[in-house]
C-alpha positions in Angstrom: -124.8 208.6 -60.1 -122.5 211.6 -59.5 -123.8 215.1 -60.2 -120.9 215.6 -62.6 -121.9 212.5 -64.6 -125.5 213.5 -64.8 -124.7 217.0 -66.0 -122.0 215.7 -68.4 -124.5 213.4 -70.1 -127.0 216.3 -70.3 -124.4 218.6 -71.8 -123.5 216.0 -74.5 -127.3 215.7 -75.3 -127.7 219.5 -75.4 -124.8 219.9 -77.9 -126.3 217.1 -80.1 -129.8 218.6 -80.0 -128.8 222.3 -80.4 -126.0 221.9 -82.9 -126.4 218.4 -84.4 -123.1 217.0 -83.4 -122.0 214.4 -80.9 -119.0 215.2 -78.7 -116.8 213.0 -76.5 -117.0 213.0 -72.7 -113.6 214.5 -72.4 -114.8 217.7 -74.1 -117.1 218.4 -71.2 -115.0 220.4 -68.6 -116.8 220.9 -65.3 -115.1 222.7 -62.4 -116.1 224.0 -59.0 -117.5 227.6 -59.4 -115.3 230.3 -58.0 -116.6 231.7 -54.7 -117.1 235.2 -56.2 -119.7 233.9 -58.6 -123.2 232.4 -58.2 -123.4 228.7 -58.8 -121.9 225.3 -57.8 -120.4 224.0 -61.0 -119.0 225.8 -64.0 -119.0 224.5 -67.6 -116.2 225.7 -69.8 -118.0 226.6 -73.1 -115.0 227.4 -75.3 -114.5 223.8 -76.6 -118.0 223.9 -78.2 -117.6 227.2 -80.1 -116.4 225.6 -83.4 -119.5 223.4 -83.3 -122.0 226.2 -82.3 -120.3 228.8 -84.6 -121.6 231.4 -82.1 -120.2 233.8 -79.5 -119.2 232.3 -76.2 -122.0 234.1 -74.3 -124.7 233.0 -76.8 -123.5 229.4 -76.7 -123.4 229.4 -72.9 -126.9 230.9 -72.8 -128.3 228.2 -75.2 -126.7 225.3 -73.4 -127.8 226.7 -70.0 -131.4 227.1 -71.1 -131.4 223.6 -72.5 -130.1 222.2 -69.2 -132.6 224.2 -67.2 -135.5 222.8 -69.3 -134.3 219.2 -69.5 -132.1 218.3 -66.6 -133.7 218.0 -63.1 -130.3 218.5 -61.4 -130.2 222.1 -62.6 -132.1 224.8 -60.6 -130.6 227.9 -62.3 -127.7 229.2 -64.4 -125.9 232.4 -65.3 -123.3 233.2 -67.9 -120.0 235.0 -67.2 -118.1 235.5 -70.5 -117.3 232.0 -71.8 -118.3 230.2 -68.7 -121.7 228.7 -67.8 -122.2 228.7 -64.0 -124.8 226.1 -62.9 -126.8 226.1 -59.7 -127.6 222.5 -58.6 -131.1 221.7 -57.4 -131.5 220.7 -53.7 -132.9 217.3 -54.8 -129.7 216.5 -56.7 -127.6 217.4 -53.6 -129.7 215.1 -51.5 -129.4 212.3 -54.0 -125.6 212.8 -53.9 -125.6 212.8 -50.1 -127.6 209.6 -50.1 -125.1 208.0 -52.5 -122.2 209.1 -50.2 -124.1 207.8 -47.1 -124.8 204.4 -48.7 -121.2 203.7 -49.5 -118.8 203.0 -46.6 -115.8 203.5 -48.9 -117.2 206.4 -51.0 -114.6 207.8 -53.3 -112.4 204.7 -53.2 -112.3 201.8 -55.7 -112.2 198.1 -54.9 -109.7 195.7 -56.3 -110.6 192.2 -57.6 -108.6 189.3 -58.9 -108.1 190.9 -62.3 -106.9 194.3 -60.9 -103.3 195.3 -61.7 -100.7 194.1 -59.2 -98.4 196.8 -57.9 -95.4 196.1 -55.8 -94.1 198.9 -53.6 -90.7 198.7 -52.0 -89.9 200.9 -49.0 -87.8 201.0 -45.7 -84.6 199.3 -47.0 -82.8 199.5 -43.6 -79.2 198.4 -42.9 -78.7 195.9 -40.1 -75.9 197.9 -38.5 -78.0 200.6 -36.9 -81.6 201.4 -35.8 -84.1 203.3 -37.9 -83.9 207.0 -37.8 -85.9 210.0 -38.9 -85.0 209.5 -42.6 -86.4 206.0 -42.4 -89.5 207.3 -40.7 -90.3 209.5 -43.7 -89.5 206.6 -46.1 -91.8 204.1 -44.2 -94.7 206.5 -43.8 -94.5 207.5 -47.5 -94.3 203.8 -48.6 -97.2 202.7 -46.4 -99.4 205.6 -47.4 -98.6 205.1 -51.1 -99.6 201.4 -50.8 -102.9 202.4 -49.2 -103.6 205.1 -51.9 -102.8 202.6 -54.7 -105.3 200.1 -53.1 -107.9 202.9 -52.9 -107.4 203.3 -56.7 -108.4 199.7 -57.3 -105.0 198.0 -57.4 -103.8 194.9 -55.7 -100.7 195.8 -53.7 -97.7 193.9 -52.4 -95.7 195.8 -49.8 -92.1 194.7 -49.8 -88.8 195.5 -48.1 -85.2 194.8 -49.0 -82.9 194.6 -46.0 -79.2 195.5 -46.5 -77.8 192.7 -44.4 -74.3 192.2 -45.9 -71.2 194.2 -46.7 -68.4 196.0 -45.0 -70.6 198.2 -42.8 -72.2 195.1 -41.3 -68.8 193.6 -40.6 -67.7 196.8 -38.8 -70.5 196.4 -36.2 -69.7 192.7 -35.9 -66.0 193.3 -35.4 -66.6 196.1 -32.8 -68.9 193.8 -30.8 -66.2 191.0 -30.8 -63.5 193.4 -29.6 -65.4 195.6 -27.2 -68.7 193.9 -26.4 -67.7 191.4 -23.7 -70.6 189.2 -24.8 -73.2 191.9 -24.3 -76.7 191.0 -25.5 -80.1 192.9 -25.7 -81.1 191.0 -22.6 -78.0 191.8 -20.5 -77.9 195.4 -21.6 -81.7 196.1 -21.6 -81.4 197.7 -25.0 -83.3 196.9 -28.2 -81.2 194.8 -30.5 -80.9 197.4 -33.3 -79.8 200.0 -30.7 -77.2 197.7 -29.3 -75.7 196.9 -32.7 -75.9 200.6 -33.7 -73.8 201.5 -30.6 -71.0 199.1 -31.9 -71.1 200.7 -35.4 -70.4 204.0 -33.7 -67.8 202.4 -31.5 -66.0 201.0 -34.6 -65.9 204.4 -36.2 -64.5 206.0 -32.9 -61.7 203.5 -32.6 -61.0 203.6 -36.4 -60.7 207.4 -36.4 -58.2 207.2 -33.5 -56.1 204.6 -35.4 -56.2 206.8 -38.6 -55.2 209.8 -36.5 -52.2 208.0 -35.0 -51.1 206.5 -38.3 -51.4 209.8 -40.2 -49.2 211.5 -37.6 -46.7 208.6 -37.9 -46.6 208.9 -41.8 -46.3 212.7 -41.7 -43.4 212.3 -39.2 -41.8 210.0 -41.8 -41.9 212.7 -44.4 -45.2 212.0 -46.1 -47.6 214.8 -47.1 -50.8 215.4 -45.0 -53.3 214.2 -47.7 -51.2 211.2 -48.8 -50.6 210.3 -45.2 -54.3 210.3 -44.3 -55.2 208.3 -47.3 -52.7 205.6 -46.5 -53.7 205.6 -42.9 -57.3 204.9 -43.8 -56.2 201.9 -45.8 -53.7 200.6 -43.4 -55.5 201.0 -40.1 -55.7 197.5 -38.5 -59.4 197.8 -37.8 -60.4 198.3 -41.4 -58.2 195.5 -42.5 -59.7 193.2 -40.0 -63.2 194.2 -41.2 -62.3 193.5 -44.8 -60.9 190.1 -43.7 -64.1 189.3 -41.9 -66.1 190.3 -45.1 -64.0 187.8 -47.1 -64.7 185.1 -44.6 -68.4 185.9 -44.7 -68.4 185.5 -48.5 -66.5 182.2 -48.1 -69.2 181.0 -45.7 -66.9 180.8 -42.7 -69.1 179.0 -40.1 -68.0 181.2 -37.1 -68.5 184.5 -39.0 -71.8 183.4 -40.4 -73.0 182.3 -37.0 -72.1 185.7 -35.5 -73.7 187.5 -38.4 -77.0 185.6 -38.0 -77.1 186.1 -34.2 -76.5 189.9 -34.4 -78.9 190.3 -37.4 -81.6 188.5 -35.5 -81.2 191.0 -32.6 -81.6 193.8 -35.1 -84.7 192.3 -36.8 -86.4 192.0 -33.4 -85.7 195.7 -32.8 -86.9 196.7 -36.2 -90.2 194.8 -35.7 -90.9 196.8 -32.6 -90.3 200.1 -34.4 -92.4 199.0 -37.4 -95.2 198.1 -35.1 -95.1 201.5 -33.3 -95.1 203.2 -36.7 -98.1 201.2 -37.8 -96.4 199.8 -41.0 -95.6 196.4 -42.2 -94.7 194.3 -45.3 -96.1 191.3 -47.2 -92.7 190.1 -48.2 -89.1 190.9 -47.0 -86.1 190.2 -49.2 -82.5 190.1 -48.0 -79.4 191.4 -49.9 -77.5 188.3 -48.8 -79.9 186.2 -50.9 -80.2 188.5 -53.9 -76.6 189.6 -54.7 -75.6 186.2 -56.2 -78.8 186.2 -58.2 -77.8 189.5 -59.6 -74.4 188.3 -60.7 -75.9 185.4 -62.5 -78.4 187.6 -64.3 -75.6 190.0 -65.4 -73.6 187.0 -66.7 -76.7 185.9 -68.6 -77.0 189.4 -70.1 -73.3 189.3 -71.0 -73.8 186.0 -72.9 -76.7 187.6 -74.9 -74.6 190.5 -75.9 -76.5 193.0 -73.7 -73.4 193.9 -71.7 -69.7 193.9 -72.4 -66.6 192.7 -70.5 -63.6 195.0 -70.4 -59.9 194.0 -70.4 -59.7 194.0 -66.6 -62.5 191.5 -66.4 -65.1 194.0 -65.2 -68.6 194.0 -66.8 -70.3 197.1 -68.0 -73.5 198.3 -69.6 -73.1 200.8 -72.4 -75.9 203.3 -72.0 -74.6 206.0 -74.4 -77.5 205.4 -76.8 -79.8 206.3 -74.0 -78.0 209.6 -73.5 -76.2 208.3 -70.4 -72.8 206.9 -69.7 -71.4 203.4 -69.1 -72.5 201.6 -65.9 -70.3 199.2 -63.9 -72.2 195.9 -63.1 -69.4 193.6 -61.9 -66.0 194.7 -60.6 -62.8 193.2 -62.0 -62.6 190.8 -59.1 -66.2 189.6 -59.8 -67.9 191.2 -56.9 -71.2 192.9 -57.3 -72.3 196.5 -57.0 -75.7 197.9 -55.8 -77.0 197.9 -59.3 -76.3 194.1 -59.6 -78.1 193.4 -56.3 -81.1 195.4 -57.5 -81.3 193.3 -60.7 -81.1 190.1 -58.6 -83.8 191.3 -56.3 -86.0 192.2 -59.3 -85.6 188.7 -60.7 -86.6 187.1 -57.4 -89.6 189.3 -57.1 -90.8 188.7 -60.6 -90.7 185.0 -60.0 -92.6 185.4 -56.8 -95.3 187.7 -58.1 -96.9 188.5 -61.5 -96.0 192.2 -61.1 -97.6 194.8 -63.4 -96.0 197.8 -61.8 -92.9 198.2 -59.5 -92.5 201.3 -57.4 -89.4 202.0 -55.4 -89.7 204.5 -52.5 -86.1 205.8 -52.3 -84.6 209.3 -51.7 -83.9 211.7 -54.6 -80.1 211.2 -54.3 -80.8 207.9 -56.1 -82.6 209.4 -59.1 -79.9 208.4 -61.6 -79.6 204.9 -60.1 -83.2 204.1 -60.8 -83.1 205.8 -64.2 -80.3 203.3 -65.1 -82.0 200.3 -63.4 -85.2 200.9 -65.4 -83.2 200.7 -68.7 -81.3 197.6 -67.6 -84.4 195.7 -66.4 -86.1 196.5 -69.7 -83.1 195.1 -71.6 -83.2 192.0 -69.5 -86.8 191.4 -70.4 -88.8 192.4 -67.3 -92.2 193.6 -68.7 -92.5 196.4 -66.1 -88.8 197.5 -66.4 -89.4 200.5 -68.7 -92.3 201.7 -66.6 -90.5 201.2 -63.3 -91.7 203.8 -60.8 -89.3 205.7 -58.6 -91.1 207.5 -55.8 -88.4 210.0 -55.3 -88.5 212.1 -52.1 -86.5 214.8 -50.5 -84.4 214.6 -47.3 -85.5 215.4 -43.8 -83.4 218.1 -42.3 -83.2 219.3 -38.7 -82.9 222.8 -37.3 -79.2 222.0 -36.4 -78.2 220.3 -39.7 -78.1 216.9 -41.3 -77.9 213.5 -39.6 -74.7 211.4 -39.5 -75.1 207.7 -38.5 -71.4 207.0 -38.0 -71.1 209.7 -35.4 -74.3 208.7 -33.6 -75.9 212.1 -34.3 -79.2 210.9 -35.7 -82.8 211.4 -34.6 -83.6 207.9 -33.5 -87.0 206.7 -34.7 -87.8 205.1 -31.3 -86.9 208.2 -29.4 -88.9 210.3 -31.7 -92.0 208.1 -31.4 -91.7 208.2 -27.6 -91.2 211.9 -27.5 -94.2 212.6 -29.8 -96.5 210.4 -27.6 -95.3 212.1 -24.4 -95.8 215.6 -25.9 -99.3 214.6 -27.1 -100.1 213.5 -23.6 -98.7 216.7 -22.0 -100.6 219.0 -24.5 -103.8 217.1 -24.1 -103.6 217.3 -20.3 -102.9 221.0 -20.4 -106.0 221.6 -22.7 -108.2 219.5 -20.4 -109.0 216.9 -23.0 -108.6 213.9 -20.6 -111.5 214.6 -18.4 -113.3 211.5 -17.2 -110.9 209.2 -18.9 -109.1 206.1 -17.4 -105.3 205.9 -17.5 -105.6 203.3 -20.2 -107.8 205.6 -22.4 -105.4 208.5 -21.8 -102.4 206.4 -22.9 -104.2 205.2 -26.0 -105.4 208.7 -27.0 -101.9 210.0 -26.5 -100.5 207.3 -28.8 -103.1 208.0 -31.5 -102.6 211.8 -31.3 -98.8 211.7 -31.0 -98.4 209.3 -34.0 -101.1 211.2 -35.9 -99.2 214.4 -35.4 -95.9 212.9 -36.5 -97.3 211.2 -39.6 -99.4 214.2 -40.7 -96.5 216.6 -40.3 -94.3 214.5 -42.5 -96.9 213.5 -45.1 -98.6 216.9 -45.6 -95.4 218.1 -47.3 -94.9 217.4 -51.0 -92.7 214.3 -50.8 -90.3 215.6 -53.5 -89.2 218.5 -51.4 -86.7 218.6 -48.6 -88.4 219.2 -45.3 -87.4 220.7 -42.0 -88.8 218.6 -39.1 -89.8 220.5 -36.0 -91.9 218.2 -33.7 -93.1 221.2 -31.6 -95.2 222.5 -34.5 -96.8 219.2 -35.2 -98.8 218.8 -32.0 -101.3 221.7 -32.3 -105.1 221.3 -32.0 -105.5 224.2 -34.5 -104.2 224.8 -37.9 -102.9 222.3 -40.6 -102.1 219.4 -38.2 -103.1 215.9 -37.5 -104.5 216.6 -34.1 -106.8 219.3 -35.6 -108.3 216.8 -38.0 -108.5 214.1 -35.3 -110.2 216.4 -32.9 -112.8 217.4 -35.5 -113.6 213.7 -36.1 -113.9 213.1 -32.3 -116.2 216.1 -32.0 -118.5 214.8 -34.8 -118.6 211.4 -33.1 -119.5 213.0 -29.8 -122.4 214.9 -31.6 -123.6 211.6 -33.1 -123.5 209.9 -29.7 -125.6 212.6 -28.2 -128.2 212.5 -31.0 -131.4 210.7 -30.0 -131.8 209.1 -33.4 -129.3 207.5 -35.9 -128.4 209.8 -38.8 -130.2 208.5 -41.9 -132.6 209.6 -44.5 -135.7 208.3 -42.7 -135.8 211.5 -40.8 -136.1 213.7 -43.9 -139.6 214.0 -45.4 -142.0 216.4 -47.0 -140.8 219.6 -48.8 -137.0 219.6 -49.1 -136.6 222.6 -51.5 -135.1 224.9 -48.8 -133.6 222.1 -46.7 -129.9 222.9 -47.4 -128.0 226.1 -46.7 -125.1 227.1 -49.0 -122.6 225.9 -46.4 -124.2 222.5 -46.3 -124.1 222.3 -50.1 -120.4 223.3 -49.9 -119.8 220.4 -47.5 -121.6 217.9 -49.8 -119.7 219.2 -52.8 -116.4 218.9 -50.8 -117.2 215.4 -49.8 -117.9 214.5 -53.4 -114.4 215.7 -54.3 -112.8 213.0 -52.2 -112.8 210.5 -55.1 -111.0 212.9 -57.4 -108.5 213.6 -54.6 -107.8 209.9 -54.2 -107.5 209.4 -57.9 -105.1 212.3 -58.3 -103.0 211.1 -55.3 -102.6 207.8 -57.1 -101.5 209.3 -60.3 -99.0 211.7 -58.6 -97.8 209.3 -55.9 -98.9 212.1 -53.5 -99.9 211.4 -49.9 -99.8 215.2 -49.4 -102.8 215.5 -51.7 -104.8 213.4 -49.4 -103.5 215.3 -46.3 -104.5 218.6 -47.9 -107.9 217.3 -48.8 -108.6 216.1 -45.3 -107.5 219.5 -43.9 -109.8 221.4 -46.4 -112.8 219.2 -45.5 -112.1 219.7 -41.8 -111.9 223.5 -42.2 -115.2 223.4 -44.2 -117.0 221.4 -41.5 -115.7 223.6 -38.7 -116.9 226.8 -40.5 -120.3 225.1 -40.9 -120.4 224.0 -37.3 -119.5 227.5 -36.1 -122.5 229.0 -38.0 -125.2 226.3 -37.6 -126.5 224.2 -34.8 -127.0 220.5 -35.3 -128.5 219.0 -32.1 -130.4 222.2 -31.2 -131.9 222.7 -34.6 -135.7 222.7 -34.2 -136.6 221.8 -37.8 -136.6 218.0 -37.8 -135.8 217.8 -41.5 -132.8 220.1 -41.2 -131.6 218.4 -38.0 -131.7 215.0 -39.8 -129.9 216.3 -42.8 -127.2 217.9 -40.7 -126.6 214.7 -38.8 -126.3 212.8 -42.1 -123.8 215.4 -43.3 -121.8 215.3 -40.1 -121.7 211.5 -40.1 -120.4 211.3 -43.6 -117.8 214.0 -43.0 -116.5 211.9 -40.1 -116.5 208.8 -42.3 -114.5 210.4 -45.1 -112.0 211.9 -42.7 -111.6 208.5 -41.1 -111.1 206.8 -44.5 -108.8 209.6 -45.8 -106.6 209.7 -42.7 -106.4 205.9 -42.9 -104.8 206.3 -46.4 -102.0 208.2 -44.5 -101.8 205.5 -41.9 -103.4 207.8 -39.3 -106.0 206.6 -36.8 -108.8 208.9 -35.7 -110.2 208.6 -32.1 -113.8 208.3 -31.1 -113.2 210.9 -28.4 -110.6 213.4 -27.4 
C-alpha cells in the first residue's frame, strides 16, 4: 500500500478518535514537505478545525501525536503554523521501495475488457505533399497521448483521417500530367510523397505565372489592379483545368480515378516510411473520399428531423445561436460538402466500427471553433460522446526564420529533419567519445535512438497549447533538460547494474535497517512514488509535457544522489544492496516514462 494511503487512513482514524467525527478521504490533504522544513509529507490541518474547535497548532499537535503513537509509518513530526510535517520511518520507505520493485509497470494502470474505449485521431495528412515539422508535432503528441491514456487504464484506438480528395489533390495530379513525363518514385529515386509534393509546388509556380500574365493583360485593358488579380486567379487555365478534373473525379471518371489511386498509393508508401521512422502508427485509417458522402447523408437525415434548416438557395445550415454561436454551413447550395460535413460522416463511420466512450481530436488551435461546433452537432445527431468530444488543441511550430508555406516548398520536411537529427546525434556522440568499443551497427542504432529521442523530447517537453520555436541544435545536448540527458542517465544506471556482482533485490538487505537510507535516497524513493500521480495528471490534462518534466526531475534527483554517494564501492552490504535496488527502479521508471513519450532509452551510450 502507498505511504499516502497508509497515512490517510491513519489520519481519518485519528480525527474519529480525537474528535468523534468521521471525515471523507478527500478531506485529507497530503503534499510533499517543502525543502526548508523537516519532514517528508505535510498534512494540511485547516480542514479539521471546525471539527476540533481548536487552534491550528493545537489540532496539528494532537493529530501528530496520535499518528506517532499509532502509525508505524511515522517516525517523527513537527508543527509549523497550520501544517503538520511528518517524517516517514525507514521501514515504510523500504516497504514502498519493495512495492515499486515488485511492479514492472509501477504507477501505471492496466486496462481490461470493461475499461473505457478512447479513440484518438492524429496526423490527418494531405496526399499532395510529404509530412513536415507541423505534422511531426501532431504525430508525436497523438502517439504520446494514446500511450498516456493507456497508462491511465483506458483501451485506446489510434486513428488517422487522410485528406485524399479535393482541389489541392487535383492540382498535384494535373501538374504531374502536364510536366511529369511519366516520372515515378522508381525512375526518380524519390519517396512517393516527395515526388507528388514537388508537383504541388510546380502547379503553384505555373499558376502564379499565369495569374501574373493575365493580371497584366486585364490591367492593360483598363481594369483596376485588385479586380484584375481576382479575375486572373479565377480565369487562369490551370485552375480551370484543376476544377474540371475535380468534377470528373466526383463523377467517377475512370481515367481520373485511376490516376488518383496511382498517385495516392505512391504517397501512402512514402508516409509509411516516415511514420515508421517517427515510431508512430494507427489501428485504423479512414479516408475522406469514403466519408464525405456519409456526412452528406447524415446532414440530410438531420434536416428531415428538423435539426437543421435549408435556405432559399438550397444550402443547409445549423442554427447555433441558442448556443451563443452563429449559423454554420453544412451543405453548399450546389449540394457539395464542407469540412464539417466530412467530420460528421467520419464520426458516424467510427461510431459504427467501435463502441467509443470518448473521442479526442489532436488538431492545431486554429481549429478550436470548428471542434466547438462539431461537438454540438454530433450531440444533436445522437452521438453519446458528442457533448464530451475532446479537442487536444496545440500551438504551431515556428522556425527562427518564420512560418512554413507548403505551396512555396519552404517547409521543414519531416524526413530531412529525422535524417539531420540522427546525423547530429552521431556527430555529437563521436565528439564526446561515447562510441568507444562499439560496432558500426551499434553506433548507427544508438545514433538513431538518441537523435529521435532528442527530437521527440524537445517537442513534447513544451506545453502543447503553446506555440514553440524549434531549434534542433539545442535538442542534442547531454546536459540539461533534453532527451539525451535522460537517455544517458538510464544507460549509466544500466552500466552500473551490469558491473554489479549480484542482482539488485531485497535478499541483500538484512538485519538492522533503521539507518539504511540517507535523505537523498528517501528523496529518490519519494520521487519515484510520484510517478503514478504524474501519469494520472497527464491523462487528465492531455499533457505529455507533464511526463517529460517528471522524467527530467527524476533524472536530476538521481544524478545528484550519484554525485554524492557511491554505489558499487559502498562497503556496507545493506546500503549497497539498497542503492542497487533504487538505481534499478529509477532506470525502470525512466524507461516506462519515456516510453509514454514514444522515446526509447538505450542500454549503453
